[in-house]
C-alpha positions, 0 to 999 in steps of 0.5 A: 290871149297870146299862146306860147310853145317852147320849140327850140333848145339852146344848142339848136339856137346857138348853133343857128346863130353861129352857123349864120355868122359863118355863112355871112362871113363866107359870103362877104369874103367869097364875093370879095374873092371872085368879084370885087374890083382889085382897086375897090375890094370888099375885103383885101384879097389876101385878108379875105382869103385868110378869113374865108379859110378860117370861116370855112373851117368853123362852118365844117366844125358847126356842121359836125356839131349839127349832125352829131347833135341831131343824131343824139337828140333825135332832132334829125326827124324834124328834117325829114320830108314826110309822105304821103300827101307832101306835094299837096302840102307843099303846093298849099304852103306855097299858096299861103306864102305867095297869096294867103298871108297877104290876105290874112289867111291863117297858117295851114300848117302851124309849127308844133314841138312835134313838127317844127317844119311844114312840108315846104320847109322840110324839103328845103332844109333837108336839101340844103343841110343834107345835100348842098351844104356837105358838098360846099364843105368838101369841095371847100376842104379840098381847096384848103388842102389842094394835095388831096385834089385829083390832077385831072377830072372830066378832062379838066385840071382837077381843081376846076370842077371842084371850084364850079361845084363849090361856087354853084353850091355856095350861091345856092346857100346864099340865095337860101339865106336871103329867102330864109330872112324874107320867110322869117318875117312870115310868122304871126308877127313880123318879129315872131319867128326871129324872136323864137330863134333867140328865146326858143319860144313860139308865140302866136 
């Protein structure tokens, strides 16, 4: 018999898909700005720059909604890695993702309304949402308003270190997005976790 547990309120689901769309747009336009052949761009350069700026502002607004919503609802607690034993739980979860799931083993730490994320997810999501994402947004805003950038930083042009940090942070988020989609297939069914992000209900 299928059991259903309500996990995700509407505001989180709306934020999640809006945030995902913004990151996809930023990834496509960012790659086009950095790497596309001028004779064969993913997106024409000036258009990519304009769309990238707009999507970046949208991402900043969505991040503000995320932080504010988490504070007001108490959902921030879901993202906090919880010791003791967190290293052991992370290793056990990694073993499940790497080997156990392909052997048909049961999920070692199934999600509940009280604890949405296993230890590995909590560490990863907290690092992305509270460390990497703010850095990417802040460095992006400096590019949008370069008059606030320092003239020199670490002996270099002020924007160069900002560009490097922005690029590295964006690469981490892109890598996270790809792995996030892959791990999204590792529910009770391939579609279970994707369906939950639309309906809010976890079925197992």
